[in-house]
VEXGU-234748 format. One record per residue (C-alpha): y, z, x; residue in three letters. Coordinates in pm, whole numbers, padded with zeros to 5 digits, always signed. Each point is the difference from the previous one (the first is absolute). Layout:
<pts>
YZXAla ...
</pts>
This chain:
<pts>
+08025+11249+07151Met -00204+00025+00327Ser -00309-00111-00196Glu +00182-00328-00083Gln +00103-00053+00352Ile -00352+00068+00134Asp -00115-00290-00227Lys +00243-00246+00146Val -00117-00187+00320Pro +00186+00075+00304Leu +00104-00362+00044Lys +00173-00002-00336Val +00183+00334+00080Leu +00121-00142+00333Met +00110-00331-00159Ala +00198+00193-00263Asn +00162+00213+00269Ile +00097-00302+00212Arg +00142-00174-00317Lys +00201+00314-00084Glu +00130+00028+00353Thr +00103-00358+00016Arg +00179+00029-00340Ala +00190+00319+00137Arg +00103-00162+00320Ile +00119-00312-00183Asp +00210+00225-00236Asn +00147+00174+00310Ala +00084-00317+00165Lys +00161-00128-00314Thr +00212+00320-00037Leu +00092-00036+00371Ser +00152-00339-00059Arg +00203+00104-00305Thr +00188+00320+00093Thr +00139+00182+00293Lys -00162+00343-00113Phe -00243+00105-00256Val +00002+00335-00180Lys -00333+00125-00126Phe -00124+00266-00256Phe -00340+00167+00022His -00250-00094-00265Lys -00092+00350-00092Thr +00269+00231+00137Asp +00358-00073-00111Pro +00142+00241+00276Ser -00120-00233+00279Arg +00190-00311+00115Leu -00034-00245+00282Ala +00242-00239+00159Leu -00082-00315+00198Ala +00288-00124+00221Gln +00127-00095+00339Gln -00038+00276+00261Asp +00344+00119+00081Met -00109+00215+00296Ser -00102-00296+00205Arg +00130-00351+00067Thr -00293-00169-00176Ser -00288+00080-00243Gly -00038+00156-00341Tyr -00096+00335-00147Arg -00157+00145-00306Cys +00147+00337-00068Thr -00164+00238-00253Phe +00190+00258-00197Phe -00063+00296-00227Asp +00234+00204-00212Glu +00136+00168+00306Lys +00068-00305+00206Gly -00175-00217+00271Pro -00351+00108+00070Val -00120-00256+00245Ser +00031-00368+00112His -00205-00274+00158Met +00150-00279+00239Glu -00117-00357-00016Phe +00098-00330+00184Asp +00013-00202-00338His +00181+00079-00312Tyr -00299-00106-00219Trp -00203+00266+00183Gln +00238+00284-00098Ala -00023-00113-00355Ile -00371-00021+00019Asp -00011+00353+00122Cys +00163+00127-00321Ala -00236-00220-00215Leu -00294+00137+00182Gln +00129+00355-00065Ser -00017-00049-00374His +00368-00071-00048Phe +00153-00269-00211Glu +00340-00188+00039Pro +00263+00169-00211Gln +00229-00292-00071Glu -00016-00379+00003Ala +00126-00126+00333Pro +00342-00169+00014Ser -00037-00346+00172Pro +00354+00027+00131Ala -00097+00267+00238Leu -00307-00158+00167Ala -00017+00075+00374Pro -00043-00367+00090His +00326-00076-00174Gln +00190+00265+00194Glu +00164-00225+00236Ser +00115-00219-00290Glu +00140+00298-00183Ile +00197+00131+00313Ser +00130-00349+00074Ser +00147-00007-00353Asp +00180+00323+00076Phe +00157-00152+00319Glu +00152-00286-00175Arg 
</pts>
């Protein structure tokens, strides 16, 4: 494998990395517009999960929490929801379920106003 990489020019490798990064960030931003939280499974270890959602311990911000079979292991905090989702994607997690458009964060005020009527 390393022999194949050694034959690829650095410019091509960097262009591929930038392309993959843009695609991953676009995916994270799309997910952030379609659901209030995202549950992830690990690609190679089924005992590991991740959850991206609003940070409940502060008034604003988002968090990506990592779990193993015993419970929460660690978390990272972010200013933007898409960043929390991207954190899980970068850590080799995949979204577990298709997001529900009815729970999108930007629609939250619309949802709560429906309950008030």
